[in-house]
N, C-alpha and C positions, 0 to 999 in steps of 0.2 A: 640618618636612617638607622644606623647601627644601634644608637641609643634607644630609638623608638622600638625597634625589634626587642631589645632587652627589657624595656619597660612593659610592653604589652605581654610578653611571655611571662615575666615575673608576676603580673596581675593574674595570670592563669594558674599560678602556683608552681611554675618551673624554677629550678635552680639555674643560675646563670654563670657562664664563664665568659668574661669580657676579654677580647684579644685585639690589640692594635699596637702600633709603634709609637703611641703618644701617651706616655706614663701619666702625665698630669691630667689629661682628659679622661683616661681610664679611671683614675681615682675620683674625679668629679662625678663620673657616671655611676660608680659604685655608691657614692654618698647619696645621689639622687634616688637611685633604685631602693636603697635601704630605708630612705626616709619615707617612701611610699609603700613598701612591701617588706614583710619579714620573710626573707627567703635566703637560701644559701647562695652567696655570690662570690666568685673568685676572679682573679686577674692574672693574665699572662701578658707581660710587656714583650712584644715580639715584632720584629720587622718581617712582614710576610713576603718580602721580596727575596729573602735569603734562601739559598739552595736547600737547606735542611729545615726550613721553618715548619713545614707540616709534620715531619717526623718528631721534632722537638715538642710541638704542641701535643701530639698524640701521646708521647712518652709521659709528659707532665700530667695530662688528664687521667691517663690510666694509672699512674702512680698514686693518684688521689683516690683510686677505687671508684671513680665515677662512671656511670653508663650514660652515654650521650643519646638521648631520645630524638633531639632536634639539632640538626647542623645548619646554621645560617652562614652561607658564604657571601658576604656583602661588601668586602673591602674593594675600593676602586680608586683609580687615579685618572683624572682627565686633564690632558695637555693639548691645547690648541697650537698646532704647528704643522707645516708641510713636512713630508718625510725627510727630505734632505737637510732641513733646518733643525731636525730633532737630534740631540746628542745620542750616540749609540748606547751609552749607559742608561739613558732614560727609556729607550726602547726595551732594553733588557729588563728593566724594572716593571714596565707595563705588562710585558709578556709573562713574567714570573708571577706578578700579583693577580692577573686576571686568568691565567691559564695553568701554569705549573702548580702553584700552591693549591688552588681549588681542586684540581684533579687528584692530587695526592691526598688531600683531606677527605675527599669523597671515597677514595680507595681505602684508606685506613679505617675511618669511622664507619663507612658503608659495610665493610666486611663484618664488623661486630653487629650491626643492625640486621644483616641477613641471617646471622646465626640465631639472633633472638626472634627473627621474623616480625619485626616491628621497628618503625622509625620514620622520620621525616627529614628530607633534605631540601633546602631552598637555595637556589643559585641565582644571584642577581646579575642579569645580563643588562640589556638596554634596548630601547626602541631603535637605536642605531644599528642593531644587529641585522636588520632586514634589508639594507642596501648600502652601496658604497657612500662614504662621507669624506670628501676632500677636507683637509686641514685636521682631521682626526682619524686618518686612515688606520693608524696603529690601534687606536682605541676601538673603533668600530669593528675591525677585523678580529680582535680578541673577544669581543662580545658575540660576534657571529660564531666563533669557536665554541663559546659557552652554550649558545643556542643548540648547536648540533650535539655537543657532548651531553647536555642535560637530557635531551630527548632520547638519545641512545641508551643512557643509563636508566631512564624511566622504563624503557622496555625490559631491560635486564633485571631491574629490582622489583618490578610490580608483582611478579609471581611469588615473591617472598614476603609480600605485605608491606614493603617499604616504599613510601612515596617520594618522588623527585619532581620538584616544581621549578621551572625557570620563570623568573620575574623580569618583565620587560617594561620598566618605567620610562616615562618621558621626562619632562622637566619637573624636578622636585625642589621645593623651596628650602634649599640647604646652602651652606657656605661654598658649595661647589660653583655657584653662580655669583659673579661680582655685580650685584644689582642693588640699587638703593631700595628702601622700604616702600616707597610710593610705586615703583615699577613692579615690585613683587606683589603688592596688593592688587594692582590692576590685572596682572597675569593670572592670579588666583581667581579673581572675579570672572574673568573671561573663560576660565576653564583650561587655560594654556599651561598652567602650572598647578601641581598638587602640593598639599602639605605632607610632611613625612607621616603624620598620623593617618591621613587618608590612604596613602600608598601602602603602608605597613598593614593596616586593617584589612585591606583588600587582599594583600599578599598572603597573610596568615589564613584568611578564609579559604583561599585556593589551596594552600598547603595542607590544611587539615582535611580537605576533601580529596586530597591526592590527585589534583589536576596536574597535567604535565606542563601547563604554562599559565601565566597570569599577565594580562595587559591592563593595568589600572587606568581608568579615566576614558571618557568618550573621545576626547581629542587625540589621545595616544592611540586608541583603537583605530581611529580614522587614519592617522598618520601611518601606522603599521600596515593597514590594509592597502593604502596607496603605494607605500614603499615596496610591498611584497610583489606587486604586479608591474611596477614601473621598470622599464628596461634601463640599463646603465647608461646608454647613450642619451637618455632624456636629460641627464645632468649637463651635458656639454653646452647647450645653448644658455643655460642658467649661469654657468661659470664664466661666460663671456660678457655678462652684465658688468659695466665699468666699475661700480662700487664693489662688487664681489671680487672682481679681478684684482683690484687694488689691495683688498684684504689678503687674498691668496699670495700676492707678491710680497707682503710684509711678514706673514707668519712663517 
């Protein structure tokens, strides 16, 4: 999805700063974007789970004399595991990547946007932000944090002309899911999974309209609506289903 955000924004004429902890993939992204668009594109190879990642990114970008009109906070890490089977260091990484670094990036770049009285911020949360999810408790909880954070900042920033949009995607056809091509195709046909292009197009439309949230796809909207009203105890009978119980015992 990060690549798709970069491609679609480059098509709109924006310069791009690509940031991730995967140098080779960063270079490939730059080559692909430059092949399709003649735009200023730069790279920062950075592990976004590091304590000072946000400060270093802000320092480098400002040292280039760039003004950031659009901030896309999209990095994520999904790990299926019950809490007690999840290594503590992995929990620290998830919290840093989903909570600490995004908040600091919004704080740093957001201040500059407020001074200019213009700008757009998009924060990728998840449809899992709307109710408890056993086996990804740490992931869902950090996405719930982003849900609350983004809406609060939307209220703070809107009076200065700066938009803050929270994106709540469901299943997106990326390498995050270990599925074969046939299953992916059927999931897309059934509307249970979206392509990155579909999700990003919908997200950017909401961003430029300065909507406070975006839930792409009918199935995701339906899921979120059900999750938002379902009480937590409703999960208990489901978790007692033998096949699900076996899965929970393993992860």
